[in-house]
Each structure stands twice: as structure tokens, then as C-alpha cells.
C-alpha positions in Angstrom: 6.3 -13.7 14.7 5.0 -13.3 11.2 7.5 -12.6 8.4 7.4 -9.3 6.5 5.8 -10.9 3.4 3.1 -12.4 5.6 2.4 -9.1 7.3 1.9 -7.3 3.9 -0.2 -10.2 2.6 -2.4 -9.9 5.8 -2.8 -6.2 5.1 -4.2 -7.0 1.6 -1.1 -6.2 -0.5 -0.6 -8.4 -3.6 2.3 -10.9 -3.6 4.1 -8.9 -6.2 4.2 -5.8 -4.0 7.9 -4.9 -3.6 9.1 -4.9 0.0 12.8 -5.7 -0.3 13.9 -2.2 -1.4 12.7 1.4 -1.4 13.8 4.8 -2.5 15.6 7.4 -0.4 14.9 11.2 -0.7 17.2 11.5 -3.7 15.5 8.7 -5.6 18.3 6.1 -5.0 17.3 2.5 -4.4 18.0 1.3 -0.9 17.8 -2.2 0.4 15.4 -2.7 3.4 16.3 -5.2 6.1 13.7 -7.4 7.8 13.2 -5.0 10.7 12.6 -2.0 8.3 10.2 -4.1 6.2 8.2 -5.1 9.4 8.1 -1.4 10.5 6.8 -0.4 7.1 4.1 -3.0 7.2 3.0 -1.6 10.5 2.9 2.0 9.1 0.9 1.0 6.0 -2.7 1.4 5.1 -4.2 -1.7 3.6 -5.1 -1.3 -0.1 -8.7 -2.7 0.2 -9.6 -0.3 3.0 -8.1 2.7 1.1 -10.0 1.7 -2.0 -13.3 1.4 0.0 -12.8 4.8 1.6 -12.1 6.5 -1.8 -15.1 4.8 -3.4 -17.5 5.9 -0.6 -16.1 9.5 -0.4 -16.2 10.0 -4.2 -19.4 8.2 -5.1 -21.1 11.6 -5.7 -18.6 12.3 -8.5 -20.6 9.9 -10.7 -23.3 12.5 -11.0 -20.8 15.0 -12.5 -19.7 12.8 -15.4 -20.7 14.1 -18.8 -22.5 11.6 -21.1 -20.8 11.2 -24.4 
């Protein structure tokens, strides 16, 4: 099985994306074990796809920019 870092890399996340810890509902840092990291990779949306969707859905916004 792929390791968590490999899963995130395969999804398009950069190598400096932090997967070893996260934040709880109170803003406290919590350490994530391998199983939790793997689950989060599976629940993620790959950044290149998210960027492509936003670019396509907001392309019409260019026409609203005011020339300075």
C-alpha cells in the first residue's frame, strides 16, 4: 500500500503540504497517525482539480474587472 505522503503527492499536493498534524475544533495542534493521514488523503480534493474548476466557473468574472 502507498504511504500517506505518496497518496498526497499522487493527489497533486506539494511536498511541503503538512500531513503529520492538524488542528482540533479548539485550534489545538493534534498529531495524526498513519491511519488518520491515509483517511484524510482519501477525503481530500486534489488541488489541481479544484483550481481548474474555479478557473472555469469564474472565467466570466474577467469581464467585470475595471481597467485602471
